[in-house]
C-alpha positions in Angstrom: 5.1 -33.0 34.5 5.7 -29.7 32.4 2.0 -28.1 31.0 3.9 -26.2 28.0 6.8 -27.1 25.9 8.5 -23.7 24.4 10.5 -25.0 21.6 13.1 -22.8 20.1 14.9 -23.1 16.3 18.1 -21.5 16.3 19.1 -21.5 12.8 22.4 -19.6 13.2 22.0 -15.9 14.4 23.3 -16.5 18.1 22.8 -12.7 19.4 18.7 -12.9 18.5 19.1 -16.3 20.0 20.4 -15.1 23.5 17.9 -11.8 23.3 15.0 -14.2 22.5 16.4 -17.3 25.5 16.7 -13.7 28.2 13.4 -12.6 27.2 11.7 -16.0 27.4 13.8 -17.2 30.5 12.9 -13.8 32.7 9.0 -14.1 32.1 8.4 -17.8 31.6 5.6 -19.1 33.2 5.5 -22.1 35.8 5.5 -25.5 34.7 7.3 -24.9 31.3 10.0 -26.4 29.5 12.6 -24.7 27.4 14.2 -26.9 24.4 16.2 -25.1 22.1 17.0 -27.2 19.0 20.5 -26.1 17.7 21.7 -26.2 13.9 25.2 -25.4 15.4 27.3 -26.0 18.1 26.4 -23.4 20.7 29.0 -22.3 23.7 26.4 -21.1 26.5 27.9 -18.5 27.5 25.6 -17.7 30.4 25.3 -21.3 31.5 21.7 -22.0 31.3 22.0 -25.4 30.5 19.8 -26.0 33.9 17.1 -24.4 32.7 17.3 -25.0 28.7 17.6 -27.6 27.2 19.4 -28.0 24.3 19.3 -30.8 21.5 21.1 -31.2 18.7 20.0 -30.4 15.4 20.5 -31.6 11.7 22.2 -28.5 9.9 20.3 -29.0 7.3 16.8 -29.8 8.7 16.0 -25.8 8.2 13.5 -24.5 11.0 10.4 -27.0 10.2 12.5 -30.1 10.5 13.8 -27.9 14.0 11.2 -27.3 15.0 9.4 -30.8 14.7 12.6 -32.5 16.9 12.0 -30.1 19.2 8.5 -30.9 19.8 9.6 -34.4 19.6 11.3 -34.4 22.4 9.0 -32.4 24.5 6.9 -33.7 27.0 4.3 -31.2 27.4 0.6 -31.5 25.9 0.9 -27.7 25.0 3.7 -26.4 22.9 4.9 -22.6 21.7 7.0 -22.5 18.8 9.3 -19.4 19.7 11.7 -18.3 16.8 14.8 -16.6 17.4 15.5 -12.9 17.8 11.1 -12.5 18.8 10.7 -11.3 22.6 8.4 -11.6 24.9 6.7 -9.9 27.9 5.4 -11.0 31.7 2.5 -12.9 31.0 2.4 -13.4 27.3 1.8 -17.4 28.0 -1.1 -17.4 30.4 -4.1 -16.3 27.7 -3.3 -18.5 25.2 -2.4 -21.6 27.7 -5.8 -20.7 29.3 -7.4 -20.8 25.4 -6.1 -24.3 24.9 -8.4 -25.7 27.5 -11.2 -25.8 25.0 -11.1 -28.6 22.8 -12.7 -27.0 20.0 -9.3 -24.7 20.5 -6.0 -26.5 18.8 -4.1 -23.6 18.0 -3.5 -19.9 19.0 -2.0 -17.0 17.2 -0.4 -14.7 19.7 -0.5 -10.9 18.4 3.0 -10.4 16.8 4.2 -6.6 17.5 6.8 -4.6 15.1 10.1 -4.2 17.9 10.9 -1.0 16.4 7.1 0.8 17.3 5.3 -1.8 19.7 2.1 -0.2 18.5 2.1 -0.9 15.5 1.0 -4.8 14.3 3.0 -7.5 12.1 0.5 -9.8 12.1 -2.5 -10.6 13.9 -2.7 -14.4 13.1 -3.2 -15.0 9.0 -5.2 -15.3 5.9 -5.5 -17.7 2.9 -6.8 -16.4 -0.2 -9.0 -18.4 -2.6 -6.2 -17.7 -5.6 -2.6 -18.9 -3.2 -1.6 -15.8 -1.4 -1.0 -15.6 2.2 -2.0 -12.4 3.8 -0.8 -11.1 7.9 -3.8 -9.3 9.0 -4.2 -5.8 10.6 -0.3 -5.5 9.1 0.9 -1.6 9.5 -2.4 -1.0 11.8 -2.3 0.6 15.0 -2.4 -2.2 18.1 -5.9 -1.4 19.4 -7.5 -2.3 15.9 -7.4 -5.6 17.4 -9.1 -4.8 20.9 -8.9 -7.6 23.6 -11.6 -10.0 22.1 -10.1 -13.4 21.1 -11.5 -14.1 16.9 -11.0 -17.0 14.9 -8.1 -16.9 12.5 -6.8 -19.1 9.5 -3.1 -19.5 11.0 -0.7 -17.9 13.2 2.6 -15.7 11.9 5.5 -18.2 11.8 7.4 -15.9 14.6 5.3 -17.1 17.1 2.4 -20.1 17.7 0.8 -22.4 20.1 -0.6 -25.8 19.8 -1.4 -29.0 21.4 1.3 -31.8 21.1 -1.9 -33.6 19.9 -2.7 -31.6 17.3 0.9 -31.9 16.3 1.2 -35.8 16.5 -2.4 -36.0 13.9 -0.7 -33.5 11.7 2.6 -35.6 11.0 4.0 -32.8 12.2 5.0 -30.0 10.2 5.6 -29.7 6.5 9.4 -29.1 5.9 8.4 -28.9 2.0 6.6 -26.1 2.4 9.0 -24.2 4.0 9.4 -22.1 6.8 6.3 -19.8 6.2 3.8 -21.6 4.3 4.2 -25.1 6.8 1.9 -22.7 9.5 -0.9 -22.2 6.4 -1.0 -25.4 5.5 -1.3 -26.9 9.1 -4.1 -23.7 10.0 -6.0 -25.6 6.5 -5.8 -29.0 7.3 -7.5 -28.2 11.1 -9.7 -26.1 9.6 -10.9 -28.3 6.9 -11.5 -30.7 10.0 -13.8 -28.3 11.9 -10.7 -27.1 14.1 -10.0 -23.6 15.6 -7.4 -21.3 15.4 -7.9 -17.8 17.0 -6.0 -15.4 18.1 -5.2 -13.7 21.2 -5.0 -10.3 21.5 -3.5 -10.6 25.2 -0.7 -12.7 23.9 1.8 -10.8 22.8 5.3 -10.7 21.4 7.9 -8.2 19.3 9.6 -9.1 16.3 11.8 -7.3 14.1 10.1 -6.8 10.4 13.4 -8.1 9.1 13.8 -11.3 11.9 13.1 -13.6 8.9 15.4 -14.6 6.4 14.8 -13.4 3.1 13.6 -16.7 0.9 14.4 -17.0 -2.9 11.9 -15.9 -5.4 12.3 -19.5 -7.0 12.2 -21.0 -3.5 9.0 -18.8 -2.5 7.3 -20.0 -5.6 7.7 -23.8 -5.5 6.5 -23.8 -1.8 3.6 -21.5 -2.5 2.5 -23.4 -5.8 2.8 -26.5 -3.6 0.2 -25.6 -0.9 -2.4 -23.9 -3.5 -2.4 -27.3 -5.4 -2.8 -29.6 -2.3 -6.2 -27.0 -1.0 -7.2 -26.3 -4.3 -10.6 -27.7 -3.6 -10.8 -25.8 -0.3 -13.4 -23.3 -1.8 -14.2 -24.7 -5.3 -11.4 -25.8 -7.8 -12.8 -23.9 -10.5 -12.8 -20.9 -8.5 -9.7 -21.2 -7.4 -7.8 -22.2 -10.4 -9.2 -18.7 -11.7 -8.4 -16.3 -8.5 -4.8 -18.6 -8.6 -4.4 -17.5 -12.5 -4.9 -14.0 -12.2 -2.6 -13.9 -9.1 0.2 -15.5 -11.2 -0.6 -12.6 -14.3 -0.1 -10.2 -11.1 2.8 -11.4 -10.0 4.2 -11.8 -13.7 3.6 -8.3 -14.5 5.4 -7.0 -11.3 8.1 -9.6 -12.0 9.1 -7.4 -14.8 10.3 -4.9 -12.6 12.3 -6.7 -10.9 13.6 -8.9 -13.1 11.9 -12.1 -11.1 9.5 -13.5 -13.9 11.3 -16.1 -15.2 12.7 -17.6 -11.9 9.2 -17.8 -10.4 7.8 -19.1 -13.6 10.2 -21.9 -13.2 9.8 -22.1 -9.5 6.1 -22.7 -10.0 6.3 -25.4 -12.9 8.7 -27.1 -10.5 6.2 -26.5 -7.3 2.8 -27.8 -9.7 5.3 -30.6 -10.5 5.6 -31.9 -7.1 2.4 -31.4 -6.1 1.3 -34.2 -8.7 3.6 -36.3 -7.5 2.9 -36.2 -4.0 -1.0 -36.5 -4.5 -1.1 -38.4 -1.4 -3.5 -37.8 1.9 -1.2 -37.3 4.9 -3.9 -35.9 7.0 -6.4 -39.0 7.5 -5.1 -39.3 11.4 -6.3 -35.4 11.6 -9.6 -36.9 11.4 -9.3 -37.9 15.0 -9.1 -35.0 16.6 -12.2 -34.0 15.5 -14.4 -31.8 17.8 -17.5 -33.8 19.6 -21.0 -33.1 18.4 -21.9 -30.7 21.2 -18.7 -28.7 20.0 -21.4 -27.3 17.1 -23.6 -24.8 18.4 -20.8 -23.1 19.9 -18.1 -23.1 17.2 -20.6 -20.5 15.9 -20.4 -18.1 18.6 -16.4 -18.0 18.6 -16.3 -17.6 14.7 -18.6 -14.2 16.0 -16.0 -13.1 18.6 
């Protein structure tokens, strides 16, 4: 049985898919399976069907639904989500696979570099601020700033991520309602709430274009962001979260005056809050079964400091 499944959701850009496939096939690790979930028919002009499993997806399910389908079809204990247009280098997966031998670690974030300037970082994982904003870590900085040491982050950037398949199963899959950019943050918050680790592995590097991710409308961004906020508002204290969130929305409204998005975002946030309140159920109960054992608690502190 393969040890790693590489899941590539195809969302319509054939050239981006072929760039990623060519990169993966040239640099793939031993004992891996490659699964491409197709949103539309693909003619396979390079005849790679013997090396790649093509799975027909639902065109309406979006990237997150395609990823869930690909992981469901996989047979490997580890899964690597890699978006179309993202390219890899030789040995890129080795360090991440090694990290996932540690039972305390449930997810690994690669270092995402700018394809146009590979010495610059697009994201070294992401963080989530108490008011509800998501921040790519070390964005725009030189690659050397992160060094070679593994360190704890909240979640991987949506361009690429490694997970245990058992973690994905315990999450109940990634949540399509939160969209392509925020479902990873939701998963990271769920893992963190159970004391599980997501780490940045700087030796695991991928390259992505700054424009690789399709733009999301202001309304959709607001709906998804608001749902995520209310799901996790009590994480650092509800009172502090609400104050920080109000300040963030005021800043967003001030910026929206200049680009005429203030009304669209306000309506989106109202819709997102209503959806969040109507779905207030604990969908993460099964995650408790993969909590690390008591013996891990001491070493987890050292991992945070790394």
